[in-house]
N, C-alpha and C positions, 0 to 999 in steps of 0.2 A: 795130315795131308798125305795122300798116297800118290806116288808117281805111277801114272798109267803107262803101260808099254805101248810103243808105237806099232800100229798094225798096218800092214801094207795094203791089203784089199779088204775093205769094209763096205757093205752096201750103202748106197746114198741115203736110204731111210735112216740109218744110224746117225750119220753126220748131221742131217737136217734137223733131227730131234734135238741134238745138242745145241745146234745153231739157234733153233727156236727158243730154247730156254735161256740161252746166253743173251740173245737180243731182246727177249722179253724183259729181263732185268735191267738192261742198259739203255734200251730205246723205247720199245712199244709200251711197256708197263707204265712208266711215269707219264707218258702222253695219254694213255687210256684213263689213268687216274685223274689227270687234269680235266678231261672231259666229264668224268663222273662227278668231280667236285663242283663243276659248273652246271649241275643238273642235266647232264646229257647234251649240252649245247657247246659247240666249239667257239672259243674266243679267238681274237686276232693273234695273241701271243702264242697260243698253242698251234694255230695254223702256221704261223711263221716258223716255229720250231720244227714242225713236221716237214715243211717244204725244204728247210735247210738240211735236216737229217736224211731226207730221202731224195736229195739232189734234184728237186724240181722247182726251186725258187727262181731259176732263170726264166721260166715261162709265166711268172707273175711279176712283171717289171715294176720298178718304182717310178712313178711319174715325176717329171721335173718340178722344181719349186718346193714349197714348204710342206705340202700335204703328201708326204711320202708313204703314208699308210692307207691312202685312199683306195688303191687297188685291192689291198688286203681286206679292207672293210667290205668292199663289194663282193669279193670272192667268198669270204666266210659267210656272208648272208646267203649267198647262192647255195653253199654246201649245207647249211642248216635247213634251208627250205627244201632241198633235195631229200634230206633225211626224213622230213615229214610226209613226203609222198613217194617213198621208196617202194617200187613195185616188187612183186615176188619173182617173176621169171628172170633168169640171169640175162638173157638176151635183151629183154626190155630195159633192164638196168643199164646194160652196156650202151644201148641206143641213146638213152637219156644222157648218159655221161658224154657221149660224142657230141650231142646237140649243145650241151653246156660249154664244152671245150671250144666248139666252133664259134659260139657267141662271144666268148671271151677273146678269141683271136681277133675278132673285129673290134670289140670294146677296147682292147689293149694294143690296137694297131700301132705299128711303129711309125715314128715321125722322123723328119730329116735329121734331127740331132742324135738319133740312135744309129749305132754302127751296124746292127744286124736286124733283119725283119723279125716280127713277132711270130712265134710258133704257137699253135693251139696247145693248150695245157692238157692233153689227153691223159698222160700218166698222172699228173697232179690231181685231177678230179677223181680218178679211181682210187688213188691212195688216200686222199683226205676223207672220202665218204666211208672208207673202211673203218676208220676210227669211230665213226658214229653207228655204222650198220655192218658189223663184221660177219654176221651169220650168212653162210652160203654165198660169200663174195670173196674174190681175190683180186689183187691189184694188177693193172696192166703196166708192164715194164718191158722195155725193149730187150733186155737180157733174158727175162722169162719168156718173152715171145720167141726168141731165137731157139728155145728148146722145142717148140712145137710148130713153128712156121717155116715154110720155104722162103727163100729170098725174093725180094721184089715187092713194090707197092709203097704207098705213102704211109705215114704214121697213122692216119685215120683208118686206112684200109687194114693196117696191121692190127689196130685195136679191134675192129670188127671181126677179122678172121681169128684172132686170138680167142675171143669169147665164143665164136662159133665152134671152135675145136674143143675147148675145155668145159663148156657149159654143163654137159651131162656128166662127164667123169668128175668134175669138181663136186657136184652134189653127192655122187655115189661115194667117192673116196672120203669126203669130209664126214659123212655119216658113219662110214666104216671105222675111221681113225679116231673119231671124237671120244668114245669111251676110254680108249687106251691113253690118249693125251690127257684127258681130264683126271685120270687116276693119279697123275703126277701133280697137277695143279688145275683146279677148275677155272682159273683165269686164262688158261692157254686156249688157243683157237686152232682147231684142225685145219681151218682154211689158211691160216698163216703158215702152217707146216707145209701145205701144198705150194704156197708161194715160194718158200725156201727151197723146196724140191725142184721147182721149175727154174729158179735162179741157179741152183747148183748145176743142173743139166745145161743151162745156157752159158755158163762160164767156160773159159778156156781151161785146159788141164793145169796151167800154172795158177790160175785163180782158185781152182778147186783145191789145189795143194796148200795154198796159203790159208784157205778157210779151214781145212782139216787141222793144220798146225795151230791156228788160233783156238780151235775147239779142244784140242788136246791140252793146251795150256790152261784153258778154262776148267776142264775136268780136274786138273792137278790142284786148282785153287779151292775146290769144294771140300767140305767135310767128308770123311771117308764113307760114312753110312749113306749120306744123301747122294754122293757120287755114284755109289753102287746102284742106288734106286734109279737114278737118272739113266745110267747105262742099261739097266734092265728094261726100262721103258723104250729106250732107243733101239735095243735089239728086237723088242717086240714089234715096233714099227717097221724095222728093216725086214722082219719076217712076213709082214702083211703087205707092204708097199714095194713092189719089184722095181728094179732100176729101169725097166722098159715101160713103166706106166706113163701115160700121157705121150704117146708116140707122135711123131710129126704128122702134119696134115697130109692127106693124099694129094700129091701134086697133080695127077691126072684128073681127079674129081674136082679140084680147085679150078683148073683151067676150063673144064667143061661147064662149071657153074658160072664162069665169067663170060661165056660166049652169049 
């Protein structure tokens, strides 16, 4: 095991490549394998684990009484059905995800015995479908959205604006980065690296610092030869993907479009 030196200023692309591989081993990979083992269909247990791991379980509430998995059963059926009719254009995909989330907000509507109203599971739908259809798709997350959106608007509006902004560069950058990422491991997804990139940009400086520290420690745990290989790929990505990729939406253009 080789101790990697701490580097003060390293491009975002380097760190998100390390983050991509680390979280593939600890989070995404086992969940993707669970879907593969079930012949490409998501089951309730995998869905529940994804919603917990990706902090969206609160938008799929447990109903009162004995049938606490009823909502999960309904939700997983909708996600599997969506995968069967998944369209090609990114904006059409985003629109269908918004419609499903709006439907579940009504279906899971809060009742007097609940302390808070039910929120539409906009992020949950986009995250769950990624595990079935990851190609040229990235998830909607408020932190990632902060990287490219100006303040203001509802969560539904944020989801729409998020995909409006990233739809074209997502496809371009995924296709550019894919060969480099797959040189490390063909199971890795360039789309997920873009998600990590947007999250990194949306984090506070303190959160970014903690992520860098985690990934330095992760590098220290790897066998030396593989660690060098991962770092080489990370430097390649950093040389391709500039820190200013995926700029914030044009505020003036956004306001004009809303008039």
